[in-house]
C-alpha positions as CSV (number, residue, x, y, z in Angstrom):
1,M,-43.3,59.3,6.0
2,R,-42.7,55.6,6.3
3,S,-46.4,54.8,5.8
4,V,-46.4,57.0,2.6
5,L,-43.4,55.2,1.2
6,C,-45.1,51.8,1.9
7,L,-48.2,52.9,0.0
8,L,-46.1,54.0,-2.9
9,L,-44.2,50.7,-3.0
10,M,-47.5,48.7,-2.9
11,A,-48.9,50.8,-5.8
12,L,-45.8,50.1,-7.9
13,M,-46.1,46.3,-7.2
14,I,-49.5,46.1,-8.8
15,P,-49.3,45.8,-12.7
16,T,-50.9,48.9,-14.2
17,A,-52.3,46.8,-17.0
18,F,-54.5,45.0,-14.5
19,A,-55.2,47.2,-11.5
20,Q,-58.2,49.1,-12.9
21,P,-61.6,48.5,-11.3
22,P,-64.5,46.9,-13.3
23,G,-66.2,49.3,-15.6
24,D,-63.4,51.9,-15.7
25,P,-63.6,54.7,-18.3
26,L,-60.7,53.1,-20.3
27,A,-62.9,50.4,-21.7
28,A,-62.0,49.4,-25.2
29,E,-63.9,51.0,-28.0
30,S,-65.7,48.9,-30.7
31,G,-63.2,47.7,-33.2
32,E,-60.1,48.7,-31.1
33,L,-57.1,46.5,-31.6
34,I,-56.0,45.1,-28.2
35,T,-52.6,43.4,-28.0
36,G,-50.6,41.5,-25.5
37,I,-47.0,40.4,-24.8
38,V,-46.4,36.9,-23.3
39,S,-44.4,37.3,-20.1
40,V,-43.3,33.7,-19.5
41,D,-41.8,31.0,-21.8
42,G,-44.2,28.2,-22.7
43,A,-47.5,29.9,-21.7
44,T,-50.2,27.2,-22.1
45,V,-53.0,27.8,-24.5
46,Y,-56.4,26.2,-24.0
47,V,-59.5,25.9,-26.2
48,G,-61.6,27.6,-23.5
49,P,-61.3,29.9,-20.5
50,D,-60.6,27.3,-17.8
51,F,-57.8,25.0,-16.8
52,A,-60.1,22.0,-17.4
53,Y,-60.2,22.6,-21.1
54,T,-58.0,20.8,-23.7
55,I,-54.5,22.3,-24.2
56,V,-53.8,23.3,-27.8
57,A,-50.5,25.1,-27.8
58,Q,-47.8,26.9,-25.9
59,L,-46.5,30.5,-26.5
60,P,-42.8,31.6,-26.3
61,I,-41.8,34.5,-24.1
62,H,-42.1,38.0,-25.6
63,S,-44.3,36.8,-28.4
64,S,-47.2,39.1,-29.4
65,V,-50.8,38.2,-29.4
66,T,-54.1,39.8,-30.4
67,I,-56.6,40.0,-27.5
68,L,-60.3,39.2,-28.4
69,G,-61.8,39.3,-24.9
70,R,-61.6,38.2,-21.3
71,R,-63.2,36.2,-18.5
72,G,-63.4,37.4,-15.0
73,D,-62.3,40.6,-13.3
74,F,-59.0,41.6,-11.7
75,F,-59.1,43.2,-8.2
76,F,-56.1,42.8,-5.9
77,R,-54.6,39.4,-6.8
78,W,-54.8,36.5,-9.3
79,N,-57.1,33.7,-8.3
80,G,-57.4,31.6,-11.5
81,D,-60.6,33.4,-12.7
82,Q,-58.9,35.8,-15.0
83,W,-58.5,34.7,-18.6
84,L,-57.7,36.2,-22.0
85,E,-59.2,35.2,-25.3
86,I,-56.6,35.4,-28.1
87,D,-56.4,34.9,-31.8
88,L,-54.3,31.8,-32.4
89,A,-53.7,31.4,-36.2
90,G,-57.2,32.7,-36.9
91,E,-58.9,30.6,-34.2
92,S,-60.1,31.6,-30.8
93,A,-58.1,30.3,-27.9
94,W,-57.5,31.2,-24.2
95,V,-54.6,31.9,-21.9
96,Y,-54.5,32.5,-18.2
97,A,-54.3,36.3,-18.0
98,R,-51.4,36.4,-15.5
99,L,-49.1,35.3,-18.3
100,I,-49.8,38.2,-20.6
101,R,-49.2,41.9,-20.4
102,T,-52.1,43.7,-22.2
103,S,-52.1,47.0,-24.0
104,I,-55.1,48.3,-22.0
105,P,-56.2,47.5,-18.4
106,F,-57.6,43.9,-18.0
107,N,-61.0,45.0,-16.8
108,S,-61.4,47.3,-19.8
109,I,-61.3,44.4,-22.2
110,P,-64.8,43.2,-23.3
111,P,-66.0,40.1,-21.5
112,T,-66.4,37.1,-23.8
113,G,-66.2,34.0,-21.6
114,R,-67.4,32.4,-18.3
115,R,-66.1,29.9,-15.8
116,L,-67.1,26.2,-16.3
117,P,-69.7,24.8,-13.9
118,R,-68.4,22.6,-11.0
119,N,-70.1,19.8,-9.1
120,G,-69.9,19.3,-5.4
121,N,-66.4,17.7,-5.7
122,G,-65.1,20.7,-7.6
123,R,-65.0,18.8,-10.9
124,V,-66.6,19.8,-14.2
125,P,-69.7,17.7,-14.8
126,E,-69.2,14.8,-17.3
127,V,-72.0,16.0,-19.5
128,F,-69.6,18.7,-20.9
129,D,-67.3,17.9,-23.8
130,L,-64.1,20.0,-23.1
131,S,-62.4,19.3,-26.4
132,D,-63.8,22.6,-27.7
133,N,-65.0,25.8,-26.0
134,I,-68.5,24.9,-24.9
135,C,-70.1,28.3,-25.7
136,D,-68.7,28.2,-29.3
137,R,-71.2,25.4,-29.9
138,W,-74.2,27.4,-28.6
139,I,-75.5,28.4,-32.0
140,G,-78.8,28.4,-33.7
141,E,-82.0,30.3,-34.3
142,Y,-83.8,32.7,-31.9
143,T,-87.5,33.2,-32.6
144,Q,-90.6,34.9,-31.2
145,D,-94.2,34.6,-32.4
146,S,-95.2,38.2,-32.0
147,D,-93.6,41.7,-31.8
148,I,-96.3,43.1,-29.5
149,L,-97.1,42.0,-26.0
150,T,-100.6,42.8,-24.7
151,A,-102.8,42.0,-21.7
152,D,-104.4,39.2,-23.8
153,V,-101.5,38.0,-25.9
154,D,-98.3,36.6,-24.5
155,I,-95.1,36.0,-26.5
156,N,-93.6,32.6,-27.1
157,V,-89.8,32.6,-27.8
158,T,-87.4,29.8,-28.7
159,F,-83.6,29.6,-28.6
160,P,-80.8,27.1,-29.3
161,E,-80.1,24.2,-27.1
162,L,-76.7,23.9,-25.4
163,E,-75.3,20.5,-24.7
164,G,-74.9,20.0,-20.9
165,A,-77.3,22.8,-19.9
166,N,-80.3,21.6,-18.0
167,V,-82.1,24.9,-17.3
168,Y,-82.4,28.2,-19.2
169,S,-83.4,31.7,-18.1
170,V,-85.0,34.2,-20.5
171,I,-84.2,37.7,-19.0
172,V,-86.7,40.3,-20.1
173,I,-85.2,43.8,-19.8
174,S,-87.6,46.8,-19.6
175,P,-87.0,50.3,-21.0
176,S,-85.7,51.3,-17.5
177,Q,-83.4,48.2,-17.4
178,R,-85.6,46.3,-14.9
179,R,-85.1,42.6,-15.3
180,T,-87.7,39.8,-15.1
181,A,-86.7,36.2,-15.4
182,F,-88.7,33.4,-17.1
183,D,-87.0,30.0,-16.4
184,S,-87.4,26.7,-18.2
185,E,-85.9,23.3,-18.7
186,D,-86.8,23.5,-22.4
187,T,-85.7,25.8,-25.2
188,D,-89.0,27.5,-25.5
189,V,-90.4,30.0,-23.0
190,T,-93.6,32.1,-22.8
191,I,-93.1,35.7,-21.8
192,L,-96.2,36.4,-19.7
193,A,-97.8,39.8,-19.9
194,E,-99.3,39.3,-16.5
195,K,-95.9,39.1,-14.9
196,L,-94.9,42.5,-16.5
197,R,-98.2,44.3,-16.2
198,S,-98.0,45.3,-12.6
199,R,-95.1,47.6,-13.3
200,R,-97.1,49.6,-15.9
201,E,-93.9,50.2,-17.8
202,Y,-94.5,50.5,-21.5
203,G,-92.2,50.7,-24.5
204,T,-89.5,48.5,-26.1
205,Y,-88.4,45.4,-24.2
206,T,-85.4,43.2,-25.0
207,W,-85.2,39.5,-24.2
208,R,-81.9,37.7,-23.6
209,V,-81.0,34.1,-22.8
210,A,-78.6,32.4,-20.4
211,P,-77.9,28.7,-20.1
212,Y,-77.3,27.1,-16.7
213,W,-76.1,23.9,-15.2
214,A,-78.1,23.2,-12.0
215,R,-77.3,20.6,-9.3
216,D,-80.8,21.0,-7.7
217,T,-83.9,23.1,-7.9
218,F,-82.6,25.9,-5.8
219,R,-81.9,28.9,-8.1
220,S,-79.0,30.0,-5.9
221,S,-77.1,26.9,-6.9
222,W,-77.4,27.4,-10.6
223,Q,-74.2,28.0,-12.5
224,Q,-74.3,30.1,-15.6
225,I,-72.4,28.5,-18.5
226,C,-72.3,31.2,-21.2
227,L,-72.8,34.9,-21.4
228,L,-76.3,36.2,-22.1
229,E,-77.3,36.2,-25.8
230,T,-79.8,38.6,-27.1
231,G,-82.9,36.9,-28.7
232,G,-85.0,39.9,-29.8
233,T,-87.1,42.8,-28.9
234,F,-90.9,43.5,-28.6
235,E,-93.2,46.3,-27.8
236,Y,-95.4,46.5,-24.7
237,P,-97.8,49.4,-25.6
238,D,-99.8,51.4,-23.2
239,P,-103.3,49.8,-23.1
240,M,-104.8,53.3,-23.4
241,T,-103.3,53.6,-26.9
242,L,-104.9,50.3,-27.9
243,G,-108.4,51.3,-26.6
244,G,-108.0,49.5,-23.3
245,E,-108.9,50.6,-19.8
């Protein structure tokens, strides 16, 4: 009996607004209004989802905010990685999620931000300007020179440059959701048919881009700066339909 009571008390101690696992069925629907109530007085507001960003305001206790997105996941405790994007007088801003009670579970809020990269000393590299949210400045045109990938014709794609990023990865997603990465230090990449051909998976492919800050050439050390952005789609037809072998 004592063990049962202990489990019940532990369950009550976890805020129900945050204790849902990632990907739970309560995920917000498109266009759903998500709100929050500030639980402490003077909650600090930053321009981006990290304590290193510039402070822009403070919120009074019990004030109401509109939630636009989140960074991180909540599991069993707060660790500094959970952030909420809010509407601050018509502009995007960020608050550490522990300071706000949300109308739906934290992990059900759509992800819209990522943690800043850190160097070996735990500091944000000086190449990044933290006066604004870095990823808000990652804007520009995405292009591709063909809509059809064949054994003889590769596809060249381009995408915007992000200040501070020193490597990019174009992720090509197959119809069955298999992913193939094409990495580059430049903002143009060639999607090679040869790299996809061995799988013999034909149909519509989507390509997306992620910017990274890398301390060295080892991919395991790369730190993704912004969420993946979709660049476009293309067709990879069965060679038999094109008169091939």
